MARKE-949742 format. One record per atom (N, C-alpha, C): residue in three letters; x, y, z. Coordinates in steps of 0.001 Angstrom, whole numbers, plus 524288, in hexadecimal, padded with zeros to 5 digits. Example, Ala and Ser with C-alpha at 12.3 -4.5 7.8 and 13.67 -1.06 7.14 Angstrom:
BEGIN
ala833867E9C681E78ala8300C7EE6C81E78ala833907F31C81E78ser832327F73681BA8ser835667FBDC81BE4ser832648001E81EBE
This chain:
BEGIN
metF5C914230DD66F4metF61D942173D6585metF637F41CD3D68E3argF65E4418E4D667DargF677E41431D6946argF6D70413EED698BvalF6F7941302D6E45valF75144132AD6F47valF76CD40E1AD71EBleuF7B5240C23D705DleuF7DCD407C2D730FleuF82BB409BCD75B7valF82F640926D7AE6valF879240AA7D7DF6valF8AAE405B9D7F19valF8FA4405A5D7D75valF930240119D7E3EvalF979F402C1D819EgluF97A4400F7D866CgluF9B8140293D8A4CgluF9C1A3FE2FD8E49aspFA0FF3FC6CD8F31aspFA1C83F817D92D3aspFA1973F9C6D988AgluFA2253FED0D9997gluFA16C400BFD9EF1gluF9B9140175D9FD3gluF99393FDD1DA2AFgluF938D3FDA3DA315gluF914140298DA578pheF93D8404CBDA96CpheF91C440989DABE2pheF918C40DFEDA7F4leuF95BF40EADDA4EEleuF95EA412DADA10CleuF91E0411E6D9CC8alaF916440CFAD9B17alaF8D9640BB9D9703alaF881340D1ED98BAgluF86AF40BAAD9D87gluF816940CC9D9F69gluF809C4129DDA04EmetF84A94154EDA20CmetF844641AF3DA2DBmetF832A41DB8D9DAFvalF860A41C48D999BvalF853941EA1D9478valF7FCE41D38D9266alaF7E5C4183CD92E9alaF79504167AD90E5alaF74CC41944D938FgluF7500419BCD98B1gluF70BD41C4BD9B84gluF70664220ED9A22glyF74DF42492D9964glyF74D142A06D97CBglyF723542AB7D927CleuF739642765D8EC0leuF7144427C1D898CleuF6B734267AD89B0argF69E5422BFD8CFBargF64554217CD8D75argF614B4261DD8FA4argF6398428E1D9357argF60F342D81D9572argF6047431A9D9146aspF63924317CD8D4BaspF632B4353CD88FEaspF6030432F9D845CalaF5CB842F32D8583alaF58DE42D31D81BCalaF5B2D429C2D7D78leuF5F9C4273BD7E6EleuF61D042397D7AB2leuF60DB41DFED7C85alaF603341A77D78CFalaF5FC1414E0D7A07alaF65454129DD7A21valF66CA41050D7E77valF6C3840EACD7F36valF6C8A40904D80F4aspF6FD0405F5D7E49aspF7148400B9D7FECaspF770A400C9D8173valF78A33FCF6D8497valF7DFA3FCD0D86A2valF805A3F77BD859DalaF85503F760D8419alaF88653F297D83B0alaF8D9E3F392D865FhisF8FDF3EF6DD8893hisF94BC3F006D8B86hisF996E3ED71D88E2aspF98AE3EB22D8451aspF9D103E8D4D8177aspF9C163E950D7B9EglyFA03B3E8C0D78A0glyF9FEA3E9ADD730CglyF9CA63E5C5D7014argF9CDC3E0CCD7183argF99E13DCD6D6EBBargF94083DDB5D6F5DthrF924B3DEB8D7436thrF8CC23DFC7D7521thrF8B0D3E49FD7223alaF8E623E899D7229alaF8D213ED6DD6F60alaF8C613EC6ED6995leuF8FF63E975D673AleuF8FA23E881D619BleuF8AC53E552D6049aspF89793E176D638DaspF84BD3DE61D629FaspF7FEE3E1E4D6297argF7FA43E58DD6652argF7B293E913D6694argF7B083ECC5D61EEleuF7F893EEA6D6056leuF7FCB3F24CD5BFBleuF7E0D3EFC1D56E0leuF7F793EAD7D561FleuF7E223E82AD5145leuF786A3E693D511FleuF75FB3E60ED55BAleuF70803E48AD55EFleuF6CDC3E92DD56B7glyF6ED33ED3FD595BglyF6B913F1B5D5AACglyF6C033F618D56BCaspF69EA3FA87D5828aspF69D93FF17D54ADaspF6B12403DBD57FAtyrF7014404E7D58BAtyrF71C540920D5C27tyrF737840DE0D58FAaspF72244127BD5AFDaspF73D941754D587FaspF797A4189DD59EFvalF7AD2417D4D5EF0valF7FFD41950D60D9valF8235414F2D6445leuF8731413F1D63A0leuF8A1F4104FD66E9leuF8E1C4135DD6A0DvalF8D9E41342D6F3BvalF918E41593D72B3valF952C4111ED7440leuF99E54111ED7240leuF9D4B40C8BD725DleuFA25640D8DD755DaspFA30940A98D79A0aspFA80740AA7D7C67aspFAC04407C0D790FargFB08D409F8D7886argFB4714078AD750CargFB6E4402ABD7772aspFB7F8402C7D7C89aspFBABA3FE75D7F1BaspFB6D63FAC2D819FleuFB4893F751D7E73leuFB09F3F3A3D804CleuFB2F73EE37D80FBproFB0F13EB2FD84B8proFB2AB3E5BED853AproFB07F3E272D80C6glyFB3273DE2BD7F92glyFB1533DAD1D7B56glyFB2693DD57D761BleuFAE563DEB3D7364leuFAEE73E156D6E5AleuFB0153E71DD6F4ChisFB49E3E8E4D6D8DhisFB6683EE36D6E86hisFB2E03F22DD6BD1glyFB28B3F6D0D6E23glyFAF563FAEAD6BDFglyFB0DC3FC56D6655aspFB5F73FC14D651FaspFB7B63FD2FD5FCCaspFB53C3F965D5BE8gluFB4F63F464D5D62gluFB2C13F077D59E8gluFACDA3F12CD5957valFAA443F2ACD5D99valFA4AA3F3D3D5D49valFA3BE3F831D595AcysFA6D73FC51D59B0cysFA651400BFD5622cysFA7483FF15D5081argFAB613FBF1D4FA0argFAC8A3FA11D4A57argFA7EE3F70AD480DglnFA59F3F398D4B47glnFA1643F051D4948glnF9C693F37ED485AvalF9B8B3F782D4B77valF97163FAFBD4A80valF97B53FD90D452EvalF9C6B3FF60D440EvalF9D6B401F2D3F07valF9CFA3FE07D3A89gluF9F413F95BD3B3BgluF9F263F56BD3717gluF99953F39BD35E4alaF964C3F366D39F8alaF90DD3F1C2D3937alaF8D7F3F61ED36EDargF8FB93FABFD3657argF8D0B3FF4DD3422argF8821400AAD3738leuF88A24002FD3C65leuF8448401B3D3FBDleuF83A84079DD3FAAleuF7EE340971D4075leuF7DE640F13D40A1leuF7F4241169D45ECthrF80B940E1BD49A4thrF81F740FDAD4EEAthrF86CD41351D4EEEargF8662417D9D5183argF8ADA41B52D522AargF8DDA419CBD571BvalF930341A27D56EEvalF965141839D5B2AvalF990041CB9D5DFCleuF981541D05D6322leuF9ADA420ADD6685leuF9E6841D7CD6A0CmetFA37941DFBD6959metFA72841B3FD6CBEmetFA7C741E42D71D2leuFA6CE41B79D7612leuFA72041DBED7B4FleuFAB3541AA4D7E41thrFAFD241D01D7F1CthrFB42F419F1D8116thrFB82441D44D83F4alaFBB5541AA8D871EalaFBF7D41D5BD89FCalaFC42941E76D867DalaFC45341C15D81E5alaFC8A341CF3D7E45alaFC7EC42242D7BADglyFCA7942644D7DE0glyFC93842B8FD7C43glyFCD7B42E81D7964serFD1E242BE8D7800serFD5F742EAFD7533serFD43742FCCD6F9DileFD6CA4338ED6D26ileFD57A434EAD67CBileFD61C4302DD6439argFDA5742D42D64E0argFDB3F428B6D6189argFD6E6424B2D6229gluFD557423BED6706gluFD14641FE1D6800gluFCBFE421B4D65E2argFCAF5426C1D6639argFC617428CBD640BargFC60342834D5E1FvalFCA664295BD5BADvalFCAC1428D2D55FEvalFC9F942321D5469gluFCC4941F80D576FgluFCB9E419EDD564BgluFC5DC41860D56ABglyFC33B41A3DD5AD2glyFBDBB418EDD5B83glyFBA6641AE2D570DleuFBB4E41FADD555DleuFB857421D5D50FEleuFB9AE41F05D4BEFglyFBE9A41D44D4B85glyFC03841A6CD46E0glyFBD9141527D4658leuFBBC9412FAD4AB4leuFB90540DF9D4A91leuFB37B40E87D4875glyFB1954135DD4838glyFAC4A41443D4652glyFA8B2416C1D4A47alaFAABD417F4D4EFAalaFA78E41AAAD52E1alaFA61F42019D50D8aspFA173421D6D5249aspF9F9C426F9D5087aspFA14542B55D5431aspFA24842A01D5917aspFA3C942DECD5CEFaspFA6C742B39D6148tyrFA97242E50D6477tyrFACE742C34D6876tyrFAC8A42FABD6D42leuFABB342D53D71D9leuFAB5F43041D76B8leuFAE9542D76D7ADBalaFB27243048D7D03alaFB5FD42DF0D80D6alaFB3C142E55D8658lysFB4D342A62D8985lysFB38042A84D8F0DlysFB7CA42D80D91EFproFB67443043D961BproFB12643155D9810proFAE654354AD948DpheFA94343534D94A2pheFA64743889D912ApheFA1CD43B08D942BalaF9FCA43F46D920FalaF9B1F441BFD943EalaF965C43F5ED91A0tyrF927443DD9D94B3tyrF8DD443B5BD927AtyrF8B4543ED4D8E5DgluF8B1C443E7D8F41gluF889A44779D8B91gluF8B2C44722D8630gluF905E44688D861DgluF93104460DD8111gluF91D7440D2D7E8CleuF91BA43CA6D81A6leuF90464378AD7F8BleuF8AE0437BDD7D13leuF871C43A03D7FDBleuF81C843A5FD7DD2leuF81B143D69D78B8alaF845A441D1D788DalaF845F44506D73C7alaF869F441FDD6F29argF8ABA43EFAD701DargF8D2943BFAD6BEAargF899443785D6A1FvalF8700434EAD6DCDvalF8368430B2D6C6DvalF7EE3432CDD6930leuF7C9F43728D6ACFleuF783F4396AD67E7leuF79EF43B1DD6270alaF7E9943D60D6209alaF808B43F0BD5CEBalaF815743A59D5955leuF83894361BD5B6EleuF844C43169D584CleuF7F1442EF5D56D0glyF7B5C42F16D5A73glyF763B42CDED595BglyF737E42F8ED54DDargF744C4349ED545AargF71DD43777D5009argF744C435FBD4ACCargF7906433B1D4AF2argF7BA74321CD4627argF7AEB42C53D44F1alaF788042960D4894alaF7821423BDD47E5alaF74434223ED43A5argF706042571D42D5argF6C8E424A1D3EADargF6D1B42941D3AEEproF6A0942998D36CBproF6A6042E47D3383proF6A2943333D36DEalaF6DCD436BFD35EAalaF6E9643B2FD3966alaF69A643E68D3A24leuF689E43FBFD3EFFleuF643C4431FD4059leuF662F4476CD43F2proF63D644BF2D43B7proF65784502FD472DproF641344EECD4CD3proF66B24516BD5099proF657B45067D5618proF600F45225D57A8ileF5DBA455C3D54C7ileF586445781D55DFileF54D345582D5180ileF50ED45256D52FEileF4D5144FFED4F45ileF47F64527AD4FF9gluF457A453FCD4BB4gluF405845681D4BF5gluF3C92453B8D484FargF37F34528AD4A52argF33EC4500CD4720argF2EAB450A0D49D5serF2ABD4521BD46DBserF255045253D48BBserF24BE45588D4DC1glyF277C459EDD4E11glyF271F45D40D52A7glyF2A7D45B85D5731leuF2D4345732D5693leuF30BC45537D5AA9leuF364F456E1D5992thrF391D45830D5DA8thrF3EA345984D5D3EthrF419E4562DD6125leuF458B45362D5F37leuF48A744FF9D6285leuF4E53451B0D623BaspF507745353D66A3aspF55EE454D5D6701aspF58E045028D6936thrF5B5244D15D65D5thrF5DD544849D678AthrF62E144943D6A8FalaF654544DC4D69E1alaF6A0544F00D6CCCalaF68C745063D7275argF64C34538ED733FargF633A45523D788EargF5F3145182D7AF1argF5D4844DB9D77DEargF5954449FDD79A7argF546744CC6D7B70glnF528C45068D782BglnF4DDB45369D7957glnF49F6452E1D74DBalaF44E8452FBD7639alaF40C345286D7258alaF3CB0456C5D7337pheF3A68458ACD6EDDpheF367B45CCDD6F16pheF322845B8ED6B28argF2D7045D3CD6C66argF293145D22D688FargF27004629BD680EaspF2781464C6D636EaspF25C446A20D626DaspF27DF46DE0D6693glyF2CCE46D25D67EFglyF2F664708CD6BB1glyF2E9D46F0CD715AargF2B2D46B50D7277argF2A23469A9D77DFargF2DE746554D795BtyrF30B94661ED7DB9tyrF348246238D7F81tyrF31BE45D44D813DleuF33E9458BED7FBFleuF31B6453B2D8128leuF3559450FCD84FFalaF336344FE0D89A6alaF367E44D39D8DACalaF361444755D8CC3leuF399844538D898DleuF395943FC0D880CleuF3D2C43C74D8B32serF3BA2437AAD8C3EserF3F46433EBD8E86serF43344325AD8A53argF476542FB1D8BDAargF4B5E42E40D8803argF493C42A80D83E5lysF45AF426F7D856AlysF437542360D8199lysF3FA142629D7E03gluF3C89429B5D8024gluF38FD42CC6D7CE5gluF3C0D42FFCD78EApheF40484325DD7AACpheF439843561D7723pheF45DC431CCD72EFglyF47B342D27D7488glyF4A0342987D70D1glyF4625427CAD6CAFvalF41544268DD6E4AvalF3D4F424F3D6A8BvalF3C1542962D66C4leuF3B7542E1CD68E4leuF3A4443295D6589leuF3EB543399D61B5gluF438A43300D636DgluF47FC433DBD5FF2gluF47FA42FEED5B75valF470B42AF2D5CA8valF46ED426FCD5887valF429A4282FD549CleuF3DFA42994D5682leuF399F42AC2D5304leuF3AC042F8ED4FA7metF3D0E4338ED51F8metF3E234384AD4EF6metF42844376ED4B04argF465643442D4C63argF4A924331BD48B3argF48A342FD3D4417serF444B42D19D44CBserF423A429DFD408AserF3F9D42D24D3C4EgluF3ECC4323ED3D5BgluF3CBD435FAD398DgluF378543442D3739glyF34074325FD3AA5glyF2ED1430F2D38E8glyF2E2342B43D3778alaF32624284FD3712alaF31FC422BDD35EEalaF2FF841FD5D3AB5valF2D8441B61D39D2valF2B6D4183DD3E1CvalF2FDF41565D40E3valF2FC44158AD461BvalF33A3412D8D4953valF30C040EB0D4C76serF3264409D2D4C0FserF2FC04059ED4EDEserF310B405C3D54A9glyF2DC240327D57BBglyF2ED5402C0D5D53glyF33FD4000ED5E61aspF35363FBFDD5B53aspF3A393F93FD5C02aspF3ECB3FCD6D5AE2aspF3E504001DD56EAaspF428E403C5D55ABaspF4342407BDD5A11leuF3EF340997D5C5DleuF3F5D40D33D60BFleuF422040AA2D6557ileF40D1405BFD6671ileF4366402ECD6AB9ileF493B4027BD69ABaspF4AAA40119D64DFaspF502D4007CD6386aspF532C40595D6401argF509D409FFD62BFargF535E40F02D62ABargF5371411C0D67F3valF4FBA41095D6B5CvalF4F12413BDD7017valF5010410B2D7522trpF4F0040B98D751EtrpF4F6F4089AD79FBtrpF544B40533D7A1EgluF56554043ED7EDBgluF5ADC400ECD7F97gluF59423FB30D7F0FgluF5D263F7D7D7E26gluF5C113F24FD7D54gluF598F3EFB0D820BasnF5B103F152D86C3asnF594D3EE92D8B73asnF544F3F0DCD8DC1thrF51813F412D8ACBthrF4C983F63DD8CB9thrF48903F1E0D8D2FserF464E3F137D91D2serF42DE3ECC6D92DCserF3D473EDA9D90EFtyrF3BC63F298D900AtyrF36553F3C0D8EB3tyrF35CF3F5AFD891BargF392E3F3E2D85A6argF39653F5E6D8054argF343D3F550D7D61thrF31363F124D7E7FthrF2C6F3F03AD7B83thrF286A3F485D7C44asnF28433F6E8D80D5asnF247C3FB0FD81E2asnF26F040080D81C0alaF2C1E400ACD813FalaF2EE0405A9D81CCalaF2D31409A1D7DB6valF2CBC407F7D78DCvalF2B6140B9CD74ACvalF25ED40DD6D7588argF223340A75D76A2argF1CC940C3ED775EargF1C5B41022D7BD4valF1ECC40EEED8048valF1E7E4125BD84D8valF213741788D83C9thrF25DD41746D8178thrF28DB41C10D806BthrF260A41F8AD7C79leuF23D241D3CD7863leuF20FF42056D7482leuF1C2D422DCD76E3serF198A42029D7A61serF14F542268D7CEBserF167142744D8014lysF1AA7426EBD8306lysF1C7042B68D861ClysF1E6C42FC8D8298leuF212942E55D7E6AleuF233E43245D7AD3leuF1ED743536D7826argF1AD943273D7661argF166B43501D73D5argF13B3438CBD7788alaF133643741D7C7CalaF10B243AB0D8051alaF13CC43FB7D8101lysF18F243F56D810BlysF1C34443FCD81C0lysF1C4444765D7CDBleuF1BEA444F2D784AleuF1BD6447FFD736FleuF16BD44B04D72D5glyF1279448E6D74F4glyF0D7A44B97D74BAglyF0AB044AF6D6F89gluF066A44DE5D6EFCgluF032344DA8D6A51gluF044A4523AD66B2proF03764518FD6192proF01ED44CABD5EFEproF0668448BDD5EEBserF050D443BFD5EA9serF090243FA7D5EDBserF0CBA44016D5A3CvalF11A843F58D5B4FvalF159543FC0D5732valF182843A7CD5618ileF171C4368CD5965ileF19354314AD588AileF14D342DC3D569EaspF155D42BD8D51E3aspF117442869D4F95aspF12D3422B5D509FthrF0ED541F8FD519BthrF0F7C419E1D51D0thrF0DC5417A2D4C99valF112841485D4A40valF0FE9411E1D4557valF0EF640C2AD46B3proF0A0840A83D470EproF08C440540D48EBproF0BCA400F7D4612glyF0E2C3FD8CD4933glyF11133F931D4701glyF16863FA80D4524hisF18043FF94D4573hisF1D1E4012CD436EhisF206040434D4763glyF1E0C40801D4A0DglyF212840AFFD4DCAglyF1F3241085D4E80tyrF22CC41437D4EA6tyrF218541992D5019tyrF249441D5BD4CA6argF228442229D4C2CargF253742629D4936argF238642B88D4B20ileF26C642F5FD4A06ileF254D434C9D4B0DileF21DD4369BD4695glyF1D1C43863D47E5glyF196D43A20D43ECglyF1A3243FD5D429CglyF165F441FFD3FFFglyF16D444761D3E35glyF13FA44B46D4181alaF11564497AD45D0alaF0E5344D1BD48FFalaF11C74510DD4BB0argF0FBE455B5D4C48argF128B459BFD4F1AargF0F8545B46D53FC
């Protein structure tokens, strides 16, 4: 799942971003509305965590333009404006959810994950395929009942492949869905992560390589 955090308080933005990254999400950060909108129109984000009171282009306008552009990105407004009237206004702009500051990180994570499941065609929080079970809410993975101790990137790659329901996913698509924009080793990241993931999944191999095209979850059990 790919998330854009837009918050002008840099410490808070990085705190939220690092927390989400630890929970296996790919996260980019913007500190103003114009930069955020540029990234949203060029990128492919599942969830936007949007501070309402942004410098430059206001958060309300960012939300309006996301809706007008018919982006699939779900919007979670994260702001100090916490009155009932202000919450209703935020939802009226097209936001999918609203969370007032101060907030508990656990609640933020739960809301982001719930919105992420709605950003594409709806899927249940537990995904099962080829003997694999992925609990996206608890961030846990199993193969034939055996717990898999996956890193956040390994979990992210496996989630993208399982959500594709057997379709081929290119290396570029995996990078876009799992890695942040400023990752310096993106060219080798997919190969290295898939090698480690395959080792943890064990035999028989369940991830197929389709030469010249990408990767998919096969039918092996």
